[in-house]
C-alpha positions in Angstrom: -27.6 52.5 -63.4 -25.3 51.5 -60.5 -25.6 48.1 -59.0 -27.8 48.0 -55.8 -26.0 47.9 -52.5 -26.2 44.5 -50.8 -27.2 44.4 -47.1 -26.6 41.3 -45.1 -30.1 40.8 -43.5 -31.6 38.8 -40.7 -35.4 38.9 -40.3 -37.6 36.2 -38.8 -40.5 34.7 -40.8 -43.5 37.0 -40.2 -46.5 37.7 -42.5 -45.0 41.2 -42.9 -41.6 39.9 -44.0 -42.7 37.2 -46.3 -42.8 39.3 -49.5 -39.3 40.7 -48.7 -37.8 37.2 -48.2 -39.5 35.9 -51.3 -38.2 38.8 -53.4 -41.7 39.8 -54.4 -41.1 43.3 -53.1 -37.9 44.9 -54.4 -36.1 48.3 -54.6 -33.5 49.0 -57.3 -31.3 50.7 -54.6 -30.8 47.7 -52.4 -30.6 43.9 -52.3 -31.5 42.3 -49.1 -29.3 39.2 -48.8 -31.0 37.1 -46.2 -29.4 34.7 -43.7 -31.9 32.4 -42.1 -31.3 32.0 -38.4 -33.8 30.2 -36.2 -34.7 31.0 -33.5 -33.9 34.6 -34.5 -32.5 35.5 -31.1 -29.3 33.6 -32.1 -28.5 36.5 -34.4 -28.7 39.1 -31.6 -25.3 38.6 -29.9 -23.3 38.5 -33.2 -25.1 41.7 -34.3 -24.4 43.8 -31.2 -20.9 42.3 -30.6 -19.5 42.0 -34.1 -21.8 44.0 -36.3 -22.2 40.6 -38.2 -25.1 41.9 -40.3 -26.1 45.2 -42.0 -29.8 44.9 -41.1 -31.2 42.7 -38.4 -34.2 42.1 -36.2 -33.2 42.7 -32.6 -35.0 42.5 -29.2 -35.7 46.0 -28.0 -34.0 45.5 -24.6 -30.9 44.3 -26.4 -31.1 47.3 -28.8 -31.4 49.8 -25.9 -28.5 48.2 -24.0 -26.4 48.3 -27.2 -27.0 52.0 -27.5 -26.2 52.6 -23.8 -22.9 50.7 -24.1 -21.9 52.3 -27.4 -22.3 49.2 -29.7 -22.3 49.9 -33.5 -26.0 49.6 -34.2 -28.6 52.1 -35.3 -32.1 51.5 -34.1 -34.7 52.1 -36.8 -38.3 53.1 -35.9 -39.6 49.8 -37.0 -41.3 47.2 -34.7 -41.6 43.8 -36.4 -42.7 41.7 -33.5 -45.0 42.5 -30.5 -47.3 40.4 -28.4 -49.2 40.3 -25.1 -47.0 39.1 -22.3 -48.8 38.2 -19.1 -49.7 34.7 -20.3 -46.0 33.9 -20.7 -45.5 33.4 -17.0 -46.4 29.9 -16.1 -46.1 27.4 -13.2 -46.5 23.6 -13.0 -50.1 22.5 -12.5 -49.1 20.4 -9.5 -47.6 23.4 -7.8 -49.6 26.5 -9.0 -48.6 29.9 -7.7 -50.4 33.2 -7.7 -48.9 36.6 -8.3 -49.4 37.3 -4.6 -47.2 34.3 -3.8 -44.3 35.2 -6.1 -42.2 37.3 -3.7 -39.2 35.2 -2.6 -39.7 32.5 -5.2 -37.3 31.3 -7.9 -38.4 32.3 -11.5 -36.7 30.9 -14.6 -36.1 32.9 -17.7 -33.8 32.2 -20.7 -31.9 35.4 -20.0 -32.6 38.2 -17.5 -32.3 40.6 -20.5 -34.9 38.8 -22.6 -37.5 41.3 -23.6 -40.5 39.0 -22.7 -39.0 38.8 -19.2 -38.8 42.6 -19.0 -42.4 43.0 -20.0 -43.6 40.3 -17.5 -41.7 42.0 -14.7 -43.1 45.3 -15.7 -46.7 44.0 -15.6 -46.0 42.3 -12.2 -44.9 45.7 -10.9 -47.9 47.7 -12.3 -50.5 45.0 -11.5 -49.3 43.6 -8.2 -46.6 45.9 -6.8 -43.9 43.3 -7.3 -40.3 44.6 -8.0 -37.8 42.6 -9.9 -35.7 42.3 -6.8 -38.6 40.6 -4.9 -37.9 37.4 -6.8 -34.8 35.3 -7.5 -34.2 34.9 -11.3 -32.6 31.8 -12.7 -31.2 32.1 -16.2 -29.7 29.8 -18.9 -28.0 32.3 -21.2 -25.7 35.3 -20.9 -26.8 38.8 -22.1 -26.3 39.5 -25.8 -24.5 42.7 -24.9 -21.2 41.6 -23.3 -20.7 44.8 -21.4 -23.9 44.3 -19.3 -23.8 42.5 -16.0 -26.8 40.9 -14.4 -28.0 42.3 -11.0 -27.1 40.5 -7.8 -30.6 38.8 -7.6 -30.0 36.9 -10.8 -27.9 33.7 -11.1 -27.1 31.3 -13.9 -28.9 27.9 -13.5 -26.7 24.8 -13.4 -27.0 21.8 -15.8 -28.7 21.6 -19.1 -32.3 21.2 -18.0 -34.9 23.2 -19.9 -37.2 25.6 -18.1 -40.2 23.2 -18.4 -38.0 20.4 -16.9 -37.0 22.7 -14.1 -40.7 23.4 -13.4 -41.4 19.6 -13.4 -38.6 18.9 -11.0 -39.6 21.8 -8.6 -36.2 23.5 -9.1 -38.0 26.7 -9.9 -41.5 28.0 -8.9 -42.4 29.7 -12.2 -40.9 30.4 -15.6 -41.2 32.9 -18.4 -41.4 31.4 -21.9 -42.1 33.2 -25.2 -42.6 31.5 -28.5 -41.7 28.2 -26.8 -44.6 28.2 -24.4 -45.7 24.5 -23.8 -49.2 23.4 -24.7 -51.5 21.1 -22.8 -52.6 21.1 -19.2 -49.3 20.3 -17.5 -48.6 24.0 -17.0 -50.9 26.8 -15.8 -50.7 30.6 -16.0 -49.6 32.5 -12.9 -51.9 35.4 -13.9 -55.2 33.7 -14.5 -56.9 36.7 -16.0 -53.9 37.5 -18.3 -56.0 38.0 -21.4 -58.4 40.5 -19.8 -55.5 42.5 -18.3 -53.6 42.5 -21.6 -56.7 43.8 -23.5 -57.2 46.5 -20.9 -53.5 47.4 -21.3 -53.8 47.7 -25.1 -56.8 50.0 -24.8 -55.0 52.1 -22.3 -51.7 52.4 -24.3 -52.8 51.9 -27.9 -50.1 49.4 -28.8 -49.0 45.9 -28.1 -45.9 45.4 -25.9 -42.9 45.7 -28.2 -40.6 42.7 -28.6 -38.4 43.0 -31.7 -37.4 46.0 -33.7 -35.0 46.4 -36.6 -31.4 47.8 -36.4 -28.9 48.7 -39.1 -25.2 48.4 -38.6 -23.2 51.6 -38.1 -21.0 50.7 -41.1 -24.0 50.4 -43.4 -25.5 53.7 -42.2 -22.2 55.4 -42.8 -21.3 54.0 -46.2 -24.7 52.9 -47.6 -27.3 55.3 -46.2 -29.4 55.2 -49.4 -29.6 51.4 -49.1 -30.7 51.6 -45.5 -33.4 54.1 -46.4 -34.6 51.9 -49.2 -34.6 48.9 -46.8 -36.8 50.8 -44.3 -39.3 51.7 -47.0 -39.4 48.1 -48.1 -40.3 47.2 -44.6 -43.1 49.7 -44.7 -44.4 48.4 -48.1 -44.2 44.8 -46.9 -46.2 45.6 -43.8 -48.8 47.6 -45.7 -49.4 44.5 -47.9 -50.6 42.5 -45.0 -54.4 42.6 -44.4 -55.4 42.8 -40.7 -58.8 43.4 -39.0 -59.1 47.0 -37.9 -60.1 46.0 -34.3 -57.1 43.7 -33.7 -53.9 45.0 -32.3 -51.0 45.1 -34.8 -47.7 43.4 -34.0 -45.9 46.1 -36.0 -45.4 49.8 -35.5 -43.4 52.3 -37.6 -42.3 55.9 -37.2 -40.4 58.1 -34.8 -43.4 59.9 -33.4 -45.5 56.7 -32.9 -42.6 55.0 -31.1 -41.8 57.8 -28.7 -44.3 56.8 -26.0 -43.5 53.0 -26.3 -39.8 53.7 -26.1 -40.1 56.0 -23.1 -42.2 53.3 -21.3 -39.6 50.6 -22.0 -36.7 52.7 -20.9 -38.5 53.3 -17.6 -39.2 49.6 -17.1 -35.5 48.8 -17.9 -34.2 51.3 -15.4 -36.6 49.9 -12.7 -35.2 46.4 -13.4 -31.5 47.2 -13.6 -31.3 46.6 -17.3 -29.8 49.9 -18.3 -26.9 51.8 -16.8 -28.6 55.2 -17.3 -31.7 56.8 -18.7 -31.8 57.1 -22.5 -34.0 59.7 -24.1 -36.0 59.0 -27.3 -34.0 61.7 -29.1 -30.7 60.0 -28.2 -32.1 56.7 -29.2 -33.4 57.7 -32.6 -31.2 60.6 -33.6 -28.7 58.3 -35.5 -31.6 56.8 -37.5 -33.2 60.1 -38.1 -30.0 61.4 -39.7 -30.1 58.4 -42.1 -33.9 58.3 -42.8 -34.7 61.9 -42.5 -38.3 63.1 -42.2 -39.7 60.2 -44.2 -39.9 58.2 -41.0 -41.8 60.8 -38.9 
């Protein structure tokens, strides 16, 4: 029997990746050689710029930009991280701001291309009629995809102050944070009924807002397609091993057909916000993966 192909792999610690990272779930066709990178977004630029890994978690906005600019990644129909987003927009409790007051304000976000930022702006547009251009966006980091240029209403913040510190100092009026949302009463939500709105959105659309998916490197898809297929099925098996209540939205989603509507929604939001140079179709986005995975991922 031939030795299994080795895929250099980056996945964050999730309940649905635990059995892969521990080696409890295996496939004789592939070995996932994990590199631990925390926070996982630090792997995104090396993946899309240098094809540094063979299999990697990747923010969906970064993945779509990589496809649009011809970077060597293949987007698999595998969502490994999703969450509700409206509560990620916060202000300082001493200077609260409502959505109706956001026009003309300065809003901080790690990067304009951050997927959480895309979702918050999308929700502000659909809930309150606010366009991305209605605010001034202050960022700390450059895009992961080097070919992309931020719109003219985005500028890089000066100094090394964190977004919470910038809120404390009054240098920005609101900020978008994700997994690093601060706890306590010092900061307040800009959208006070965020939870209710998020639940209504889930019932309307049938999925949680997608954050991170999985991509394979173009080299791996060309030279080790069987290993990439095996890795995809390992992801499916690992997710199936997680017990979740039936009435709770899942942070994962798999399959070309199930992802068609979410991807179309995200592409539209990205175009509205100046995040993509042109419209991508679901067929264009997923055809490279379909040629590797075949009908098993429908």
